[in-house]
N, C-alpha and C positions, 0 to 999 in steps of 0.2 A: 309445432315450433317450440324449442326450448325457451323457457322464461328468461328474459334478458337480465343481465346483471345490472342492478341499480345500486349506486354507491356515491357517497358524498365525501370528498377529500380523502379517498382511500382506494387506490387502484394502480395498475401497472400499464403503461403505454410503451409500445416498442415500435421503433421506426426501422424499416428495412429499406436501405438505399444502396446506391452504387458508389464506390469510392471515387472521389474526384468530381462528384455531381454538385458540390457546393451545399450539400445538405447539413453539414456539421454545424455551421453557425446558426442556421435556422432551428435545428433541433435544440441547440443550447439555449436560444431565445425562449423556446417553449418551456424548457426545464426551469429557467430562472424566473419565469413569470409567476410560478407558484410561490417561490421564495418571497417575491415582492408582495404577494397576497398573504404572507404570514403562514404558509403551509410548508412543512419540511418536505424536502425532495432529495432523492438520491439517484443521480444519473450515472450510467455506465456506458462507455464507448467501446464497442467491439469492432475492431477494424483489421483489415488485411495487412500482411507484412511486406508485400512486394509491389505489385504494379497497380496503376490506375485502372478502374473498370471492374475490380473484384467486389464481392458483396461486403457491405458494412452495416452494422446495426447500432442503434442507440436506444438504450432501455431507460425509462424514467419511472422510478418508484415514487409515487405520491402518497404520503401517509401523515395525517394530522397527529397520529400517535407517536411519530418520530422514529419509526423503524428505518434504519439506514442500510441494512443488508438486503441482498436480493431475496425476494419472497419466493420466487418460482411461479411459473405460469404468466400468461398475458391476458389482460382484460380488453385491450384495444391494440390491434395490429395495424399500423399505417404501412401498407404494402406497396412500395414504390419500385420494387426490383423483380421483374418477371423471372429472372434466373433462380430466385430462391422462393418463388411463390408457394410451392407445395409445402416446403419446410415451414414457412412463415404461417400459413393457414393452420397447419397442424398444431402449432404452439398455443393457439388461442383456447382459453378455458371455455367449456360449454356455457352458453349464454352470453359470451363475450362478443366483441365487435371486430369487423374487418372493414377498414376504410381504404378505398383504392380509387385509382383513376379509371373511370368507366367510359372514357372517350371511345374506346373500341370495346364492343360487347364481348363477354367471355361466356363459354358454355356452362351449363349448370354443374357439370362434373368438376369444375374448378372451385366449387364452394362446398360448404358443409351444411347439413340440415340443422345442426345444433348451435349455429352462430348467427349473428345478425349482420347483414351486409349493408354498408353505406357507400354508395358510389357518388363520385363527383367528376365532371369532365374537365379535369385539370389541364390536360394538353390542349383541348379545344379552346378553353378560356385564354390560355397563354398564347396560343397561335393567333388568336384574334386580336390580341393586344400588342404583342411584340413581334418584330420582324427579324431581329438578330437571333440565330439559333442558341447562342450561349445565354443570352438574356432569357429566352424561353425556359431554358433548363434551370437557371439560377432562381428566377422569380417564382417558378412553380413551387419551390420549397416554401417561400414566404406566403404564397397563396394558401397552401394547405395548413400552415400555422394559423392564418386568419380564420379558415374554416373551422379548425379545431377549437379555437378561442370562442367562436360563435356558438358552436354546439355544446361546449362544456361550461360556458359561463365565465370564462376568464375575462377580467376587466380589460377592455381594449386599450385603455389609457396606460396600463402597465406595460403591455408589449410595445406600444408606441414609444413609451419612454425608454425602453431598452434599445429599440432600434435607433432612437435619437442619440443614445450614449455610444452605441457601436459605430455610428457614422458621423460622429461629431467632427465638424470641420471638413466633411466630405459631402457637400450639398448635392453634388451630382448623383451620389448614391443614396442619400437620405430620402429624397422625395420619391424616387421610383420604388424603394422598398416599402415605404408607408402606403403608397398606392396599391402595391401588390397585396399587402396585408389587408387593406380595406376591401379589395375585390373578394378575397376569400371570406372575410367576415360578412359582407353583404350577401354573398351566395348562400352561406349557411343560414342566415336569418330568413331568407326568402324560401329556400327549398329544403332545408334540413333542420327545421326548428326543433323537433323532438326526436332526432335520429339516435342520440346517445343517452344512455341512462347514467353515464359517468359525469358527475357535476362537481363544480368547485364553488366554494364560498369563502370569503375572506375570513381568516382566522388569525390567532396571535400566538402561534406555537413555535415560532423560530427563536424568539427571544434575542439574546445577544450573540448567538452563534454566528460563525463566519463560514464562508464557502471557499475552500482552497484545496489545491492538490498537495499530496504528501511530499512530492519532489520539491515544490516551491517552499513548503514549510521547512523542510530539512535544509535547503540551500540558504534560506534567510537566517536561520539560527547559526549556521556555520560562520556567517559574518559576525553576528553578535558574540558567538562563542570563541572568537579569537583565531579562527583559521585564516591563514594568510597565503597558503599555497594549495592549489587544486590542480592535479594532473589527471587527465582522463583521455579515453579514446571512445568515440561515439559508439553507442550500442543501445538498442531498444531494450527495456523501457527507461533507461537511466539518463539518457542524453539531456533531457529537459532540466535535470537537476543541476548539472554543470552549467548549462546555459542560464538558468535562473541565478546561480551564484555570480556569474559574470555581470548580469544586469544589476543585482543588488550591490555588488562591489563598486560598480561604476557610479552608483548614487551615494554610497555610504563610505567608501574606502579611498576617496581621492582627496589628497591634501588641498585644502581650500586656498592656501597661499601660493603654492608652487604649481598646482595642477598635476602633480605626479601621482601615479598609482601607488597605493600602499598594499599591493597584493600581487601575486604571480599566478596566472592561470595558463597552463600549458596543455594544448591538445597534442598529446604524444603520438608517435608513429604506431604504437600498439599498446595493448594492455600491460605487457611486461615492462615496457618503458615507463608507463604511467605510475605503476606501483614502485618502480625503482626511483623515480623522482620523489614520490611521497616519502619513501624510506630515507632517502638522502636528506630531504628537508627536515624530517623528524629527528634525524641524528644531529642536525645542525641547530636544533632548538626551536624550529618553527612548528606551528600547529598545521598539519597537512592532512588532506583526505583525497580519496578518489571515489568516483561513482561508477558502478558497472553492473553487470548481470552475470548469470551463470557461466557462459562461455568465457567471460573475462576473468572470473575467479579461477577457472582451469588454467588459463595462461599466466596468471599472476602467482601461481603456487610457489615457484622457486624463490621469489623475493619475499613472499609471505613467510616462508620458512626461515629466511635470513633475518627478517625483522623479529621473528619469535625468538630465535636462538641468540642473536646479538642484542636483543632486548631494546628495540627501537620503537617509539610510539608511531602508530599509523592508524588512521580511521578509514575503513572500507565500507561504503554504503552500497549494499547489494539489493538492487530493485529486481526481485526475482521474476522469472518468466518460465514458460514451459520448456523442459529439456527432455532427453539429453541432446548433445550436439547442438545444431541450430534450433532444433525443437520447434516450438511455437513462439516466435519472438514477440508477437502482439497479444499473447494470452497470459493469464495469470496462473501461478502455482506457488506453493511453498516448497520449492524443489531443490534448494541449495543448503538445507539445514546441515546435513551430514558433511557435504563438501566443505562448508565453512568451519564447522566445529573442529574438523581434523585437517584443515588445509595444509598442504605440503607433505613431503615424505618424512619418514621417521616418526618419532613420538611427539605429536603436537596436540595441543588443546587450546582453543581460542574462545574469547569472550564474545557472546552473541547477545544482542538486544532485540526484542520483538515488539515493535510499536503496533498499536491497533488502529490508529487513525492519524491524520495530519498533525493533530495536537501533540500526540506522542512522538511523531517524527521530529517535531520541533524540540520537545523536551529531551528525547533520547539522543538526538544528534549532538546536542550540547553536552550531555552526560558522557557520550562516547569520546569526545575530545578530552574531557577531564580524565576518564578512565584510562585512555591510551597512555597519557603521561604519568598518571599515578602508578599504573602497573608496568609501564615501559614495555608495551606489547601491542600487536595489532588488535583492534576491536572492530567487530562487524555490526553494522546496523542493518537488520534484516527486514526490509520492506518488500513490497511486491508491486506488480503492475496495478492491481486493483486499488491499492492505497496511493501509489506514486503518481499515476497518470489520470485518475478520475477525481473530479471535484467532489468534495465531501463536506457536509456540515460538521463542525466541531467547535469546541470551546475556543474562546479567543486565545491567541498566542500572546504570552506574557513574558517579558524579560525584565529582570530587576537590574538596574544599572549599578547596584551595589555588589552584584555577583563578582566573586574573585575567582580567577582561573586556578584550578588545582594543577600546578606544574610538577607535583610529585617530589621525589627526593633528588634535589639538584645541589651538588656541593659547590660552594662559592669560593672565591679567592681568599676571602677572610677565613673561612673554615680551614682551607688548606694551610694558610699561614699560621693558624693557631696550633697546627700539629695534628689535626684530625686525620686518622688513617683513611686512606682512599684505596679501596679495592673495587674495581669496576663491577665485578661479579661476586662481591662479598656480601653475605647476608648479615647485617649488623644488628637487626632488632627482631628477627624471628618471623617476619611476614613473607620472606622470600624475595622481597624487592630490594635491590641494591641501590647505592647512590650512583648518579652519573654526573658528568661535567659537560658543559657546553664547550665546543671548540674555542680555544683562545681564552679560556677562563683565567689561566695563570701562565706566566712566562716559562716557569720551570717545573711546575707541579700539576698533577691532575690529568696529564695526558695519558692516553692508552691506545692500543691498537684494537680497532673494532673487528671482531672475528666471527666468521661463520663457521670456523673450525672449532674443535674442542680446545678448551683453555682452562687454566686454573683460576681461582677467585680474583687474581690480579691481572687478568687478561693476557697472561703469558701462554703462548702455544704449548699445549700439553696433550699427549695421547695416553696419559696415565689413567687407568681405570677409575681410580678413586676420584680424580679431578672431574672426569666426565660424569660419574655418578652423582657427585656433589651438585653439579649444575643442573642435571636432569631432575633430581629430587627437589632442589630449590625451586625450579620452575613449577613443579607440582604444588609446592607449598604456596607459591604466589597465586596459582590458580585457585587453591582452596581459600586463600585470603580474598580473592575476588568475590566469593559468595557473600561477603559482608558488605560489598560496595554496590552490587548491581541491583536493579529494581526488583522488589519483592513481588511474588505472585498475588493476584487479587481474587479473593473468595466471593462468590455469589451464592449464599446459602438458600436452600429451598425453604418455602414457607411451611412445609410439613416434614416430619422425619423421613429421611431418605437413606436407603441402603446402597443406592447407586451414586457414583460420582462421575464427573466429566472433566477432562483436561483439554484445553484448547489454547490457541495463541494467534496473535497477529490479526490479519484481515478477516479471519473467521469470526471475530468477535460480534459484530452486529447481528449476523444471521443466527449465531449461537444464542444470544440473549432472547431473540424473538422465538426461537425454537423452544427454549426453556419455558416460556409462557404458554406456547401451544401444547407442550407435553403436560404441563400442570393442568390444563383444561381437560386432558384425558386421564387425570389422576395418576400421572407418572411424575414423580417428584425426584429431582436430581440436584445434588450439590455440585456446583461448577467452580473450577479453579482456572483462572487465566494465567498461564506462564508468561513472564515478561523478560526472562533472561536465562542464559546458560553461562556459567555453571548453576546447577540447581541447588537451592537451599534445602534444609531438612524439612521445611514445611510441605514439600511435595511428597516426600516419602511418607510423612505422617498422614497426609491426605489420602494417599492410596491405601495405607494400612487400615484406615477407619471406614472403608467401604468394601463390600463384598466383591464388586466389580467396578471398574472405572473405564468409561469410554474415552478414547483419545481421538479427537476430531481434528483432521488436518487435510490439506490440499496437496497430496502427492500420492504416488502409487505404493511406495515402499515403507510407509509408516515411519518416516524419518525421526520425528520427535519421539515416538514410542521407542525406537532403537536407542536414542540417547537416554531415555528414562531407564531402560534396562541396563545399558552399558555403564552409565555414570551415576545413576541414583540408586543402583542396586535393587531395583524393583522386580519382583517376580513377574515374568511375562504372562503367566496364567491369570494375573489380576487385571490385565489390560485387554480391552476390546477395541479394535481399530474401526473408526468410521472414516472412510477415505473417499475423497472427491478429487478427480484429476482430469476433467475434460477440457480444462483451460478457461472455463467461465467461473466467475466467483461462486462459491458455495451458496446454496439457498437454504432458507429456514425450512421450507417444505422437505427438502432432501434430508436434513438432519432429523427432523421430526419423524419422518417415515422410517428411516433406518433404525433409530433408537426404539421406536414403537414396536417394530417387527422383532427386534432382538429381545426386548423385554417380554413380549408375548411368547416367543419361543422358549424363553427360560422358565416360563410358567411360574412367575414370581408369586410367593405367598404374601398376601397383603399385610402391611404393618398395622393398618387400621381398617375398619370395615370400608369397602369400596375404594381403597387406596392401593394402587398397584405397586408403588415403590417409594 
């Protein structure tokens, strides 16, 4: 028998359930219990996109070291779905554990010799206690949480407190859930006392960090950041962002005296209509945004091109998922980078921001609203399902009430009366950004015709080549100016001299940082640069030039960020090595470590120092 895994406050537990079985809330209780004991946790919900009854998984990474990315591998599989049994058993690391309902015996062929099996008659216990079939199913989930708490050493008071919070004011549900939890706890203490080598002990490693989804964080700051209009069409995984904005507005944007809403939220008939509403609101002087995903970006392209060429502020929050077409609606990818960078037909280039966690979703969504007005253009906030729909530990969200919104170059009635020249598409100070006026600014001055067609600097229709070229070149100048405004890349230097570099972005970040530590333990040292925005600044070109090879780690098939680096940063493609992960699950530290280790070995790198690979 393989030696069992023994670990304290550092392991991965994965639940295999059936969608619609009521397991989600129980699994979330389990995950949150570690936080209450001061141990960082990173849960990920992997759920089906269509009907009830399909497989669903919930993975919980527990690590006192604070790693928030997926590690890879499973130490304990809680296997509650016969349909996925073989796949689930296969995922367990050697020496790991399989916990299952052993009410009905299974043949030896269903198990592995190198794992440790823990059985509990969950169905038998629930059938003896409950008569209603639905109660038997629902409470079975709470029973196994109680059993896991007993085997792992989770403080029972912690989970009892969480159950109390969840069912506050619902006494009919509170007591039965507490009883089910106690049944599981008692069974584990009596029959499974030393069944698991995975243990927990109260720690103090969470600090002041908060537990929140990226969608909720972005929605909240849209309220604080001055957005008054949201138009959207439901699409996974972005719908919860618009719904959260609705909730926050209902609390924070209702006039206390009149009770009237100081916001407009429109669920449009489709994505094209939603971006049309946002574009119209931006033209009218409101701060407006939409939330969508890849298929929505495809449908919005026509209006995105109008907003780009007519120079109208708009914020598009793209919570990316697997594509193309319908793709994998409930799986994560960094799949829309190229689509958003060049969205619409003709020559277009758009500003993209790449947050790494809910805290940056909060910060960058606010910055997107400012940038859209400062640059008079669509700005894309590029999150994904992993950040958007999974709860993540992050630094507290901070808003300074003294913040002033950057409305950009807006010409006032006073400026018009003073004789200031107004040309809607006239570059007056060399940064490519013209002045605009709000509708109704002045009775006789400052009006213009908003055109999606070619025009001269004064918004007069023109098909003259020189006028068209002037505007297209000015738009490029504006894009170049954006380099000075977007978030700068973040460098993580190696502790030893390194000839290899690595570029990464977005939700890849937590696994990447853990992989860098693992590679250093193998004497493979890499300087890492996290890209946070497009257009790219000169820092990225300089970073690539200072390394013999640079790995570009991303979660898509076609190396989309690498394509942008070659096309827009002028980087020699021979300098870049792609590390690509695109199976729909979040990238793991083990995957990155293995891929880079194999490539470094194949390159037969000459050590910089004795016993140092790179």
